[in-house]
Backbone of each chain as ProteinMPNN parsed JSONL, in Angstrom:
{"seq_chain_A": "XXXXXXXXXXXXXXXXXXXXXXXXXXXXXXXXXXXXXXXXXXXXXXXXXXXXXXXXXXXXXXXXXXXXXXXXXXXXXXXXXXXXXXXXXXXXXXXXXXXXXXXXXXXXXXXXX", "coords_chain_A": {"N_chain_A": [[192.081, 119.434, 72.295], [188.777, 117.97, 71.7], [186.866, 117.241, 74.583], [184.989, 115.421, 77.011], [182.867, 116.513, 79.726], [183.598, 115.519, 82.801], [182.638, 114.5, 86.032], [182.802, 113.839, 89.599], [186.165, 115.292, 89.72], [187.83, 114.015, 91.465], [187.518, 111.578, 94.088], [187.177, 110.762, 97.478], [186.642, 108.145, 99.474], [185.133, 105.905, 101.927], [185.763, 102.45, 102.403], [183.236, 100.271, 101.244], [181.317, 102.172, 100.791], [178.983, 103.649, 98.439], [179.479, 104.8, 95.072], [179.237, 107.491, 92.775], [179.468, 108.815, 89.538], [179.569, 111.142, 86.781], [179.072, 112.129, 83.332], [179.083, 114.605, 80.862], [178.151, 116.099, 77.72], [178.37, 118.467, 75.022], [177.712, 117.599, 72.596], [175.927, 115.029, 70.801], [176.135, 111.486, 71.276], [176.17, 108.125, 70.019], [177.039, 105.957, 71.296], [178.125, 105.138, 74.524], [180.841, 104.673, 76.706], [182.478, 103.209, 79.514], [185.571, 103.224, 81.106], [188.26, 101.865, 83.095], [191.339, 102.812, 84.48], [194.417, 101.779, 85.628], [197.466, 102.771, 87.317], [200.121, 103.196, 84.999], [199.025, 101.457, 83.187], [196.894, 100.45, 80.38], [193.571, 101.706, 79.525], [190.799, 99.797, 80.718], [187.948, 98.218, 79.554], [184.816, 98.668, 81.081], [181.974, 98.928, 80.957], [179.717, 99.056, 78.215], [177.469, 101.072, 76.413], [174.748, 101.248, 74.231], [172.349, 102.365, 73.487], [170.022, 104.984, 73.783], [168.811, 105.758, 77.001], [169.364, 103.261, 77.96], [170.122, 101.006, 80.594], [172.661, 99.414, 82.194], [174.243, 96.719, 83.864], [177.219, 95.502, 85.476], [178.255, 93.328, 87.478], [179.016, 94.892, 90.468], [178.824, 97.323, 89.281], [176.944, 99.858, 87.654], [175.643, 101.443, 84.832], [174.284, 104.158, 82.935], [172.851, 105.29, 79.879], [172.15, 108.429, 78.875], [168.941, 109.895, 78.14], [168.922, 112.1, 76.438], [171.11, 111.615, 74.952], [173.417, 112.932, 75.494], [174.692, 112.525, 77.847], [175.948, 110.455, 80.562], [176.01, 108.16, 83.316], [177.884, 106.54, 85.947], [177.653, 104.142, 88.44], [179.029, 102.728, 91.378], [178.619, 100.165, 93.577], [178.96, 99.415, 97.077], [181.885, 99.768, 97.568], [185.206, 98.434, 97.128], [188.695, 97.795, 97.968], [190.073, 97.234, 95.505], [188.761, 98.769, 93.672], [189.98, 101.176, 93.437], [191.412, 103.665, 91.373], [191.508, 105.29, 88.126], [188.692, 106.473, 86.528], [187.259, 106.629, 83.359], [184.976, 108.186, 81.176], [183.721, 107.726, 77.875], [182.691, 108.885, 74.716], [181.215, 107.89, 71.635], [180.696, 108.116, 68.119], [179.153, 105.963, 66.299], [179.218, 104.516, 63.064], [179.812, 106.71, 61.597], [182.377, 108.118, 59.884], [185.542, 108.076, 61.432], [185.003, 106.751, 63.824], [186.018, 107.56, 66.297], [186.967, 107.698, 69.782], [185.896, 109.954, 72.235], [187.114, 111.286, 75.132], [186.454, 111.822, 78.666], [187.913, 113.805, 81.37], [188.529, 112.187, 83.421], [187.891, 110.492, 86.56], [189.318, 110.303, 89.622], [189.479, 107.768, 91.884], [189.794, 107.239, 95.284], [190.195, 105.148, 98.059], [189.755, 105.317, 101.42], [191.509, 103.847, 104.12]], "CA_chain_A": [[191.106, 118.605, 71.601], [187.464, 117.839, 72.314], [186.763, 116.366, 75.739], [183.731, 115.431, 77.727], [182.943, 117.049, 81.084], [183.404, 114.413, 83.729], [182.706, 114.938, 87.43], [183.815, 114.773, 90.086], [187.527, 115.0, 89.264], [188.394, 113.049, 92.403], [186.629, 111.164, 95.17], [187.824, 110.084, 98.595], [185.529, 107.476, 100.148], [185.43, 104.781, 102.81], [185.407, 101.136, 101.854], [181.841, 99.906, 101.477], [180.429, 103.236, 100.316], [178.607, 103.679, 97.032], [180.145, 105.86, 94.313], [178.514, 107.911, 91.579], [180.168, 109.792, 88.722], [178.816, 111.359, 85.55], [179.767, 112.662, 82.168], [178.166, 115.344, 79.996], [178.719, 116.558, 76.462], [177.552, 119.389, 74.236], [177.374, 116.868, 71.37], [175.309, 113.732, 71.048], [176.852, 110.277, 70.902], [175.287, 106.963, 69.969], [177.626, 104.946, 72.161], [178.866, 105.623, 75.687], [181.623, 103.608, 77.316], [183.194, 103.51, 80.756], [186.835, 102.5, 81.235], [189.053, 102.065, 84.32], [192.769, 102.775, 84.185], [195.334, 101.706, 86.763], [198.747, 103.433, 86.994], [201.019, 102.498, 84.088], [198.302, 100.484, 82.362], [195.916, 101.005, 79.464], [192.189, 101.642, 80.004], [190.103, 98.52, 80.619], [186.52, 98.452, 79.363], [183.929, 98.203, 82.151], [180.589, 98.838, 80.474], [179.414, 99.731, 76.952], [176.042, 101.401, 76.296], [174.528, 101.467, 72.807], [171.004, 102.841, 73.193], [169.558, 106.019, 74.704], [167.97, 105.244, 78.06], [169.818, 101.93, 78.383], [170.71, 100.838, 81.921], [173.403, 98.151, 82.123], [175.033, 96.388, 85.055], [178.331, 94.557, 85.383], [178.571, 93.108, 88.883], [178.646, 96.03, 91.33], [178.807, 98.539, 88.471], [175.749, 100.132, 86.867], [175.808, 102.644, 84.023], [173.108, 104.505, 82.123], [172.983, 106.139, 78.699], [171.113, 109.436, 79.043], [167.899, 109.998, 77.126], [169.287, 113.137, 75.468], [172.329, 111.1, 74.303], [174.52, 113.837, 75.791], [175.243, 112.278, 79.176], [175.949, 109.092, 81.076], [176.544, 108.065, 84.669], [178.377, 105.243, 86.414], [177.567, 103.916, 89.878], [179.705, 101.561, 91.932], [178.04, 99.899, 94.89], [179.763, 98.702, 98.077], [183.253, 99.847, 97.044], [186.259, 97.603, 97.72], [190.003, 98.392, 97.669], [190.499, 97.093, 94.105], [188.073, 99.769, 92.84], [190.851, 102.349, 93.329], [191.932, 103.872, 90.031], [190.924, 106.42, 87.405], [187.573, 106.052, 85.692], [187.038, 107.511, 82.215], [183.862, 107.998, 80.262], [184.076, 107.99, 76.479], [181.578, 108.891, 73.783], [181.588, 107.465, 70.286], [179.676, 108.2, 67.084], [179.325, 104.795, 65.439], [178.596, 104.619, 61.751], [180.202, 107.95, 60.931], [183.803, 108.431, 59.845], [186.618, 107.323, 62.064], [184.618, 106.018, 65.032], [186.949, 107.881, 67.367], [186.456, 107.874, 71.124], [186.161, 111.23, 72.896], [187.196, 110.946, 76.543], [186.431, 112.798, 79.743], [189.207, 114.043, 82.016], [188.745, 111.133, 84.397], [187.566, 110.625, 87.984], [190.264, 109.511, 90.412], [188.824, 107.227, 93.081], [190.681, 106.816, 96.373], [189.437, 104.549, 99.161], [190.462, 105.496, 102.683], [191.511, 102.602, 104.904]], "C_chain_A": [[189.797, 118.513, 72.354], [187.512, 116.894, 73.495], [185.369, 116.474, 76.327], [183.948, 116.023, 79.115], [182.604, 115.951, 82.068], [183.54, 114.935, 85.161], [182.278, 113.823, 88.371], [185.201, 114.408, 89.542], [188.187, 113.984, 90.166], [187.385, 112.77, 93.511], [187.444, 110.432, 96.225], [186.707, 109.459, 99.438], [186.047, 106.407, 101.089], [185.04, 103.485, 102.104], [183.967, 100.791, 102.221], [180.843, 100.961, 101.021], [180.101, 103.04, 98.843], [179.235, 104.906, 96.366], [179.284, 106.211, 93.109], [179.324, 108.964, 90.843], [179.4, 109.972, 87.42], [179.629, 112.1, 84.514], [178.744, 113.384, 81.306], [178.915, 115.859, 78.779], [177.797, 117.579, 75.818], [177.105, 118.733, 72.932], [176.703, 115.551, 71.735], [176.246, 112.615, 70.609], [175.852, 109.138, 70.798], [175.879, 105.756, 70.679], [178.335, 105.656, 73.304], [179.591, 104.432, 76.292], [182.263, 104.118, 78.594], [184.4, 102.597, 80.858], [187.44, 102.79, 82.61], [190.52, 101.911, 83.956], [193.557, 102.763, 85.485], [196.664, 102.339, 86.358], [199.626, 102.582, 86.087], [200.354, 101.483, 83.183], [197.411, 101.205, 81.352], [194.517, 100.923, 80.055], [191.568, 100.261, 79.749], [188.607, 98.8, 80.547], [185.716, 97.845, 80.503], [182.527, 97.927, 81.617], [180.48, 99.609, 79.166], [177.899, 99.898, 76.841], [175.769, 101.833, 74.865], [173.192, 102.122, 72.474], [170.584, 103.866, 74.235], [168.584, 105.43, 75.712], [168.41, 103.903, 78.617], [170.454, 101.978, 79.761], [171.36, 99.466, 81.943], [174.223, 97.95, 83.387], [176.131, 95.397, 84.718], [178.816, 94.336, 86.805], [178.091, 94.267, 89.736], [178.568, 97.352, 90.571], [177.495, 98.639, 87.698], [175.977, 101.425, 86.114], [174.541, 102.888, 83.216], [173.486, 105.467, 81.019], [171.838, 107.136, 78.773], [170.162, 109.527, 77.859], [168.259, 111.016, 76.046], [170.47, 112.731, 74.598], [173.535, 112.0, 74.536], [175.122, 113.581, 77.174], [175.149, 110.804, 79.555], [176.424, 109.131, 82.517], [176.986, 106.641, 84.964], [178.246, 105.198, 87.932], [178.341, 102.663, 90.241], [179.127, 101.342, 93.322], [179.038, 99.145, 95.759], [181.229, 98.627, 97.669], [184.223, 98.966, 97.839], [187.617, 98.168, 97.295], [190.427, 98.302, 96.206], [189.749, 98.03, 93.159], [188.92, 101.029, 92.668], [191.41, 102.452, 91.917], [191.304, 105.109, 89.418], [189.873, 105.886, 86.44], [187.368, 107.096, 84.591], [185.728, 107.158, 81.529], [184.373, 108.306, 78.859], [182.811, 107.935, 75.637], [182.08, 108.525, 72.398], [180.403, 107.668, 69.359], [179.918, 107.05, 66.128], [178.616, 105.04, 64.112], [178.971, 105.885, 61.009], [181.716, 108.099, 61.025], [184.651, 107.499, 60.676], [186.237, 106.625, 63.349], [185.516, 106.327, 66.22], [186.209, 107.948, 68.7], [186.844, 109.265, 71.62], [186.048, 110.983, 74.391], [186.94, 112.137, 77.46], [187.81, 112.906, 80.376], [189.513, 112.999, 83.078], [188.289, 111.505, 85.795], [188.504, 109.711, 88.746], [189.591, 109.081, 91.707], [189.865, 106.723, 94.061], [189.812, 106.281, 97.504], [190.28, 104.65, 100.418], [190.373, 104.219, 103.514], [190.691, 102.721, 106.178]], "O_chain_A": [[189.707, 118.927, 73.51], [188.143, 115.84, 73.413], [184.672, 117.475, 76.162], [185.069, 116.036, 79.623], [181.458, 115.509, 82.155], [184.444, 115.713, 85.463], [181.486, 112.96, 87.994], [185.381, 113.334, 88.968], [189.004, 113.182, 89.715], [186.529, 113.595, 93.828], [188.288, 109.593, 95.909], [185.915, 110.178, 100.047], [187.224, 106.046, 101.065], [184.101, 103.45, 101.309], [183.535, 100.993, 103.356], [179.654, 100.673, 100.881], [180.823, 102.37, 98.105], [179.489, 105.918, 97.019], [178.674, 105.335, 92.495], [179.817, 109.908, 91.46], [178.669, 109.078, 86.995], [180.711, 112.62, 84.783], [177.665, 112.854, 81.042], [180.134, 116.032, 78.798], [176.586, 117.56, 76.04], [176.224, 119.249, 72.243], [176.886, 115.027, 72.833], [177.046, 112.781, 69.687], [174.794, 109.184, 71.425], [175.301, 104.67, 70.668], [179.047, 106.639, 73.098], [179.045, 103.332, 76.383], [182.552, 105.307, 78.733], [184.295, 101.378, 80.721], [187.167, 103.828, 83.213], [190.9, 101.0, 83.22], [193.381, 103.633, 86.337], [196.958, 102.434, 85.167], [199.855, 101.403, 86.356], [201.034, 100.729, 82.486], [197.198, 102.414, 81.449], [194.289, 100.153, 80.988], [191.788, 99.647, 78.705], [188.063, 99.529, 81.376], [185.892, 96.679, 80.855], [181.974, 96.843, 81.8], [181.071, 100.679, 79.016], [177.142, 98.974, 77.14], [176.475, 102.69, 74.333], [172.921, 102.409, 71.308], [170.765, 103.647, 75.433], [167.657, 104.705, 75.351], [167.887, 103.453, 79.636], [171.233, 102.882, 80.061], [170.685, 98.458, 81.734], [174.82, 98.889, 83.913], [176.002, 94.573, 83.812], [179.684, 95.062, 87.289], [176.905, 94.595, 89.735], [178.277, 98.39, 91.166], [176.998, 97.651, 87.159], [176.453, 102.403, 86.69], [173.822, 101.954, 82.861], [174.33, 106.345, 81.198], [170.673, 106.739, 78.739], [170.544, 109.266, 76.718], [167.939, 110.82, 74.873], [170.797, 113.413, 73.627], [174.557, 111.861, 73.864], [175.976, 114.346, 77.624], [174.397, 110.027, 78.968], [177.161, 110.038, 82.903], [176.54, 105.68, 84.337], [178.682, 106.118, 88.624], [178.318, 101.667, 89.518], [179.149, 102.25, 94.153], [179.844, 98.353, 95.271], [181.756, 97.537, 97.448], [184.078, 98.783, 99.048], [187.679, 98.949, 96.346], [191.084, 99.216, 95.71], [190.063, 98.084, 91.97], [188.599, 101.87, 91.828], [191.829, 101.453, 91.332], [190.644, 105.886, 90.108], [190.128, 104.979, 85.649], [187.31, 108.296, 84.862], [185.411, 105.985, 81.328], [185.336, 109.053, 78.684], [181.967, 107.057, 75.817], [183.221, 108.813, 72.037], [179.256, 107.432, 69.737], [180.776, 107.134, 65.25], [177.567, 105.681, 64.05], [178.493, 106.111, 59.897], [182.27, 108.196, 62.12], [184.492, 106.28, 60.625], [187.084, 105.95, 63.934], [185.754, 105.46, 67.061], [185.007, 108.212, 68.754], [187.982, 109.7, 71.446], [185.011, 110.525, 74.87], [187.171, 113.29, 77.096], [188.749, 112.211, 79.986], [190.635, 112.935, 83.581], [188.296, 112.677, 86.173], [188.497, 108.496, 88.55], [189.185, 109.911, 92.52], [190.708, 105.892, 93.724], [188.807, 106.895, 97.864], [191.393, 104.126, 100.471], [189.318, 103.591, 103.606], [190.596, 101.761, 106.943]]}, "seq_chain_B": "XXXXXXXXXXXXXXXXXXXXXXXXXXXXXXXXXXXXXXXXXXXXXXXXXXXXXXXXXXXXXXXXXXXXXXXXXXXXXXXXXXXXXXXXXXXXXXXXXXXXXXXXXXXXXXXXX", "coords_chain_B": {"N_chain_B": [[194.908, 89.478, 73.874], [195.436, 93.041, 73.272], [198.671, 94.018, 72.404], [201.62, 95.999, 73.032], [204.688, 97.544, 72.031], [207.787, 99.356, 72.438], [207.694, 99.082, 76.096], [208.591, 101.277, 77.55], [210.26, 104.302, 76.558], [212.923, 106.446, 75.812], [213.738, 109.445, 74.309], [215.438, 112.071, 72.481], [214.897, 115.561, 71.734], [213.945, 116.25, 68.381], [214.563, 113.765, 67.384], [213.388, 110.648, 65.876], [210.683, 108.314, 66.292], [209.38, 104.995, 66.543], [206.52, 103.231, 67.327], [204.936, 100.171, 68.262], [202.159, 97.907, 67.689], [200.109, 95.14, 68.344], [197.145, 93.781, 67.272], [194.107, 92.618, 68.895], [193.061, 89.264, 68.4], [191.107, 88.715, 65.508], [190.32, 91.327, 65.248], [190.133, 94.125, 63.095], [190.496, 96.814, 62.931], [192.404, 99.546, 63.932], [193.222, 101.931, 66.354], [194.939, 104.847, 67.432], [195.965, 106.614, 70.333], [196.914, 109.502, 72.234], [197.971, 110.091, 75.496], [198.369, 112.504, 77.716], [199.932, 113.318, 80.859], [197.71, 113.059, 83.547], [195.47, 113.545, 82.011], [192.677, 112.704, 79.82], [192.726, 110.195, 77.195], [193.645, 111.261, 73.864], [192.466, 111.213, 70.57], [194.45, 110.116, 67.873], [194.752, 108.879, 65.234], [193.043, 106.514, 63.039], [193.128, 103.238, 61.622], [192.051, 101.143, 58.996], [191.842, 98.286, 57.047], [194.419, 98.752, 56.142], [194.527, 101.434, 55.546], [194.429, 104.91, 56.38], [191.752, 105.977, 58.302], [190.674, 108.129, 59.426], [191.438, 111.071, 61.302], [192.721, 112.776, 64.133], [193.362, 115.947, 65.775], [196.237, 116.285, 65.098], [199.614, 116.954, 64.042], [201.171, 116.44, 60.733], [203.595, 115.146, 61.217], [203.065, 113.047, 62.816], [202.501, 109.835, 61.958], [201.223, 106.763, 60.519], [201.011, 103.159, 60.127], [199.299, 100.289, 58.936], [199.406, 96.819, 58.884], [199.054, 93.807, 56.797], [198.47, 91.748, 58.593], [197.043, 93.028, 60.468], [198.492, 94.242, 62.474], [200.124, 97.226, 63.728], [201.823, 100.402, 63.324], [202.992, 103.378, 64.911], [204.449, 106.328, 63.973], [206.546, 108.98, 64.863], [207.947, 111.932, 63.889], [210.659, 114.315, 64.205], [210.713, 114.88, 67.076], [209.17, 116.567, 69.817], [209.277, 118.263, 73.018], [206.718, 118.28, 74.137], [205.633, 115.98, 73.161], [205.978, 113.999, 74.914], [204.393, 111.436, 76.554], [201.835, 108.94, 77.293], [201.311, 106.501, 74.934], [198.667, 105.004, 73.421], [197.301, 102.109, 71.992], [194.437, 100.866, 70.384], [192.319, 98.201, 69.543], [189.663, 97.046, 67.42], [186.732, 95.284, 66.274], [185.302, 95.347, 62.961], [182.063, 96.395, 62.32], [178.662, 96.319, 61.045], [177.796, 98.776, 61.723], [180.015, 100.339, 61.715], [183.221, 100.885, 63.281], [183.7, 98.655, 65.964], [183.463, 98.096, 69.539], [186.214, 99.412, 71.317], [189.277, 98.057, 72.416], [191.948, 98.406, 74.618], [195.559, 98.451, 74.558], [198.436, 98.086, 76.803], [199.985, 100.344, 76.528], [202.66, 102.622, 75.539], [205.143, 104.308, 77.17], [206.45, 107.313, 76.4], [209.206, 109.377, 76.697], [210.498, 112.522, 76.098], [213.464, 114.2, 75.935]], "CA_chain_B": [[194.585, 90.889, 73.962], [196.248, 93.995, 72.511], [200.013, 94.176, 72.96], [202.357, 97.141, 72.51], [206.117, 97.571, 72.352], [208.273, 98.921, 73.748], [206.934, 99.558, 77.251], [209.085, 102.614, 77.84], [211.199, 104.773, 75.547], [213.434, 107.796, 76.053], [214.324, 110.021, 73.107], [215.761, 113.491, 72.596], [214.207, 116.422, 70.769], [214.392, 116.154, 67.004], [214.673, 112.369, 66.947], [212.2, 109.982, 65.355], [210.366, 107.131, 67.086], [208.359, 104.073, 66.017], [205.856, 102.425, 68.346], [204.286, 99.039, 67.614], [200.94, 97.409, 68.314], [199.494, 93.935, 67.775], [195.718, 93.806, 67.582], [193.451, 91.427, 69.416], [192.681, 88.339, 67.339], [189.793, 88.959, 64.932], [190.068, 92.763, 65.124], [190.761, 94.639, 61.884], [190.575, 98.27, 63.006], [193.35, 99.963, 64.965], [193.217, 103.361, 66.656], [196.031, 105.306, 68.309], [195.627, 107.734, 71.211], [197.964, 110.086, 73.061], [197.462, 110.458, 76.816], [199.277, 113.304, 78.546], [199.793, 113.054, 82.296], [196.553, 113.675, 84.184], [194.422, 113.832, 81.018], [192.105, 111.573, 79.106], [193.361, 109.951, 75.892], [193.244, 112.061, 72.704], [192.515, 110.434, 69.328], [195.437, 110.533, 66.879], [194.184, 108.403, 63.96], [192.512, 105.146, 62.981], [193.423, 102.511, 60.393], [191.2, 100.015, 58.625], [192.285, 97.753, 55.749], [195.736, 99.327, 55.828], [194.405, 102.831, 55.16], [193.991, 105.819, 57.433], [190.304, 106.066, 58.227], [190.255, 109.319, 60.155], [192.571, 111.662, 62.004], [192.432, 113.83, 65.094], [194.063, 117.214, 65.604], [197.674, 116.06, 65.257], [200.318, 117.376, 62.819], [201.584, 115.36, 59.815], [204.76, 114.385, 61.674], [202.507, 111.809, 63.369], [202.029, 109.01, 60.855], [201.014, 105.39, 60.932], [200.887, 102.078, 59.154], [198.65, 99.049, 59.362], [199.927, 95.731, 58.057], [198.022, 92.815, 56.448], [198.076, 90.935, 59.762], [196.339, 93.981, 61.331], [199.364, 94.942, 63.411], [200.195, 98.639, 63.366], [202.905, 101.235, 63.83], [202.856, 104.828, 65.016], [205.728, 106.985, 63.794], [206.565, 110.403, 65.16], [209.187, 112.57, 63.453], [211.014, 115.61, 64.793], [210.098, 114.863, 68.399], [209.153, 117.767, 70.65], [209.122, 117.941, 74.442], [205.293, 118.039, 74.405], [205.233, 114.648, 72.701], [206.103, 113.089, 76.063], [203.036, 110.997, 76.895], [201.542, 107.513, 77.131], [200.687, 106.273, 73.638], [197.795, 103.846, 73.546], [196.751, 101.492, 70.793], [193.179, 100.178, 70.66], [191.818, 97.467, 68.386], [188.227, 96.797, 67.455], [186.228, 94.624, 65.075], [184.48, 96.196, 62.109], [180.695, 95.904, 62.297], [177.839, 97.019, 60.065], [177.643, 100.153, 62.191], [181.314, 100.977, 61.798], [184.154, 100.226, 64.196], [183.077, 98.184, 67.187], [184.017, 98.516, 70.821], [187.678, 99.455, 71.276], [190.0, 97.468, 73.539], [193.24, 99.066, 74.667], [196.777, 97.825, 75.018], [198.99, 98.678, 78.019], [200.595, 101.634, 76.24], [204.099, 102.876, 75.52], [205.465, 105.587, 77.821], [207.514, 108.009, 75.668], [209.761, 110.569, 77.336], [211.349, 113.287, 75.193], [214.331, 115.078, 76.73]], "C_chain_B": [[195.494, 91.73, 73.081], [197.61, 94.13, 73.194], [200.719, 95.345, 72.286], [203.828, 97.02, 72.901], [206.736, 98.834, 71.782], [207.383, 99.445, 74.871], [207.296, 100.995, 77.568], [210.125, 102.984, 76.791], [211.63, 106.185, 75.922], [214.132, 108.272, 74.788], [214.688, 111.478, 73.392], [215.037, 114.264, 71.504], [214.819, 116.285, 69.381], [214.524, 114.735, 66.483], [213.337, 111.859, 66.429], [211.954, 108.728, 66.182], [209.293, 106.306, 66.378], [207.826, 103.222, 67.158], [205.027, 101.353, 67.641], [203.114, 98.505, 68.422], [200.494, 96.144, 67.59], [198.044, 93.882, 68.239], [195.256, 92.516, 68.237], [193.003, 90.575, 68.247], [191.262, 88.637, 66.846], [189.448, 90.426, 64.762], [190.812, 93.311, 63.914], [190.831, 96.166, 61.844], [191.478, 98.643, 64.181], [193.282, 101.481, 65.115], [194.378, 103.669, 67.585], [195.576, 106.551, 69.075], [196.879, 108.206, 71.95], [197.358, 110.497, 74.393], [198.542, 111.203, 77.597], [198.968, 113.037, 80.022], [198.59, 113.792, 82.863], [195.402, 113.99, 83.256], [193.808, 112.551, 80.489], [192.806, 111.387, 77.777], [192.774, 110.843, 74.804], [193.468, 111.23, 71.444], [193.542, 110.999, 68.361], [194.943, 110.165, 65.483], [193.732, 106.964, 64.087], [192.835, 104.53, 61.634], [192.473, 101.342, 60.233], [191.606, 99.587, 57.228], [193.504, 98.518, 55.238], [195.656, 100.774, 55.342], [193.939, 103.673, 56.337], [192.516, 106.14, 57.228], [189.773, 107.314, 58.923], [191.399, 109.782, 61.012], [192.075, 112.725, 62.969], [193.296, 115.043, 64.816], [195.557, 117.064, 65.909], [198.378, 116.402, 63.954], [200.775, 116.181, 61.994], [202.812, 114.596, 60.284], [204.357, 113.15, 62.488], [201.946, 111.013, 62.184], [201.92, 107.567, 61.308], [201.004, 104.424, 59.776], [200.06, 100.975, 59.784], [199.067, 97.968, 58.379], [198.837, 94.695, 57.788], [197.583, 91.938, 57.621], [197.398, 91.789, 60.835], [197.183, 94.558, 62.452], [199.579, 96.367, 62.888], [201.43, 99.302, 63.946], [202.46, 102.682, 63.92], [204.255, 105.409, 64.908], [205.582, 108.471, 64.122], [207.926, 110.951, 64.774], [209.41, 113.869, 64.214], [210.391, 115.78, 66.172], [210.252, 116.195, 69.133], [208.922, 117.353, 72.106], [207.673, 117.578, 74.776], [204.798, 116.691, 73.91], [205.384, 113.613, 73.812], [204.713, 112.725, 76.563], [202.997, 109.475, 76.895], [200.81, 107.351, 75.805], [199.958, 104.93, 73.689], [197.304, 103.398, 72.179], [195.46, 100.784, 71.209], [192.742, 99.445, 69.399], [190.331, 97.205, 68.556], [187.83, 96.033, 66.201], [185.451, 95.627, 64.235], [183.076, 95.602, 62.07], [179.911, 96.68, 61.245], [177.64, 98.473, 60.459], [178.948, 100.906, 62.262], [182.209, 100.219, 62.768], [183.427, 99.852, 65.478], [183.781, 98.706, 68.419], [185.536, 98.387, 70.816], [188.283, 98.922, 72.575], [191.454, 97.939, 73.479], [194.37, 98.136, 75.076], [197.31, 98.55, 76.248], [199.684, 100.014, 77.793], [202.111, 101.602, 76.192], [204.332, 104.251, 76.123], [206.652, 106.19, 77.097], [207.918, 109.252, 76.447], [210.71, 111.236, 76.355], [212.138, 114.301, 76.021], [214.912, 116.199, 75.887]], "O_chain_B": [[196.23, 91.203, 72.247], [197.691, 94.33, 74.405], [200.459, 95.652, 71.122], [204.168, 96.473, 73.95], [206.276, 99.342, 70.759], [206.424, 100.173, 74.617], [206.425, 101.828, 77.822], [210.783, 102.119, 76.212], [210.805, 107.015, 76.303], [215.01, 107.59, 74.258], [214.294, 112.041, 74.413], [214.62, 113.703, 70.491], [216.038, 116.214, 69.224], [214.59, 114.522, 65.273], [212.308, 112.528, 66.525], [212.895, 108.139, 66.715], [208.417, 106.848, 65.704], [208.591, 102.571, 67.868], [204.483, 101.587, 66.562], [203.066, 98.623, 69.647], [200.503, 96.091, 66.36], [197.754, 93.931, 69.435], [195.909, 91.475, 68.151], [192.606, 91.106, 67.209], [190.336, 88.793, 67.642], [188.405, 90.754, 64.196], [191.988, 93.004, 63.718], [191.191, 96.741, 60.817], [191.328, 98.117, 65.284], [193.285, 102.217, 64.128], [194.753, 102.848, 68.423], [194.894, 107.419, 68.53], [197.778, 107.42, 72.249], [196.335, 111.183, 74.42], [199.504, 110.603, 78.076], [197.877, 112.586, 80.371], [198.457, 115.003, 82.686], [194.443, 114.642, 83.668], [194.342, 111.459, 80.682], [193.424, 112.325, 77.274], [191.582, 111.149, 74.807], [194.523, 110.62, 71.271], [193.531, 112.191, 68.055], [194.739, 111.043, 64.644], [193.992, 106.289, 65.082], [192.818, 105.218, 60.613], [192.136, 100.648, 61.192], [191.706, 100.416, 56.324], [193.594, 98.875, 54.063], [196.625, 101.287, 54.781], [193.163, 103.219, 57.177], [192.088, 106.519, 56.138], [188.562, 107.524, 58.996], [192.245, 108.982, 61.411], [191.143, 113.473, 62.674], [193.893, 115.156, 63.746], [196.067, 117.65, 66.864], [197.828, 116.176, 62.876], [200.773, 115.049, 62.476], [203.058, 113.493, 59.797], [205.198, 112.312, 62.811], [201.031, 111.467, 61.497], [202.455, 107.189, 62.351], [200.989, 104.813, 58.609], [200.108, 100.749, 60.994], [199.074, 98.193, 57.169], [197.808, 94.692, 58.464], [196.456, 91.442, 57.641], [197.202, 91.341, 61.964], [196.667, 95.287, 63.298], [199.252, 96.669, 61.74], [202.007, 98.831, 64.926], [201.658, 103.153, 63.114], [205.149, 105.028, 65.664], [204.623, 109.125, 63.71], [208.949, 110.487, 65.277], [208.485, 114.443, 64.787], [209.629, 116.719, 66.404], [211.294, 116.849, 69.08], [208.442, 116.255, 72.391], [207.421, 116.689, 75.589], [203.67, 116.297, 74.203], [204.957, 112.469, 73.654], [203.941, 113.601, 76.952], [203.972, 108.808, 76.55], [199.789, 108.002, 75.581], [200.546, 103.883, 73.958], [196.94, 104.212, 71.33], [195.405, 100.17, 72.275], [192.79, 100.008, 68.305], [189.811, 97.15, 69.67], [188.509, 96.12, 65.178], [184.993, 96.648, 64.749], [182.925, 94.408, 61.809], [180.446, 97.599, 60.623], [177.345, 99.311, 59.607], [178.995, 102.006, 62.814], [181.977, 99.042, 63.043], [182.639, 100.634, 66.01], [184.587, 99.633, 68.352], [186.079, 97.379, 70.366], [187.861, 99.283, 73.674], [192.1, 97.879, 72.433], [194.18, 97.178, 75.825], [196.708, 99.525, 76.697], [199.947, 100.744, 78.749], [202.757, 100.697, 76.722], [203.785, 105.245, 75.646], [207.754, 105.645, 77.163], [207.076, 110.074, 76.81], [211.623, 110.593, 75.837], [211.565, 115.144, 76.711], [215.663, 117.03, 76.398]]}, "name": "protein", "num_of_chains": 2, "seq": "XXXXXXXXXXXXXXXXXXXXXXXXXXXXXXXXXXXXXXXXXXXXXXXXXXXXXXXXXXXXXXXXXXXXXXXXXXXXXXXXXXXXXXXXXXXXXXXXXXXXXXXXXXXXXXXXXXXXXXXXXXXXXXXXXXXXXXXXXXXXXXXXXXXXXXXXXXXXXXXXXXXXXXXXXXXXXXXXXXXXXXXXXXXXXXXXXXXXXXXXXXXXXXXXXXXXXXXXXXXXXXXXXX"}
């Protein structure tokens, strides 16, 4: 099925470091979302972006909706142990058909002690 | 929030399975996703007002129902080994722009032997 290109696939960082991940698509979306998934759990919504160029923060998290509507990035500042998990980007075409989410492959974040 | 049952399920090839989902209060759109190990979720289908509103690239042996109280079922017939996955339900409100932001349940882990 269709998937977004998400990078990097995995990250190994020290506590306190900043993290950056991004997502690109060959198709345009009018909504970009970022989710975090812990083992054995469902994805939890972190940030939703509804407008090209939009920059939104949620605590230490900042995400941007690319101007071309084909990309988005997520930054995490001053990482802490509870940031460990898998981060997924998802694109959505609102207002057309089934409103399905198209997901990236995920970025696995590991924090070294 | 969104709840799903059962948490885990083990079936054998050729059997049939029914998974259940209760939407978040006030949400009238339900979407189902399949997440294979190490992958992002893949859209199966979406229901709104008890009718299928769109479908991903899944065969007809994947079917669903939405009930008047907005709860939902996913049925899979003639199970195959490749159907082993985490099945996620997501609910969302309906807005003027289509389905709103989707919130996920914890998932049902299905193992087919």
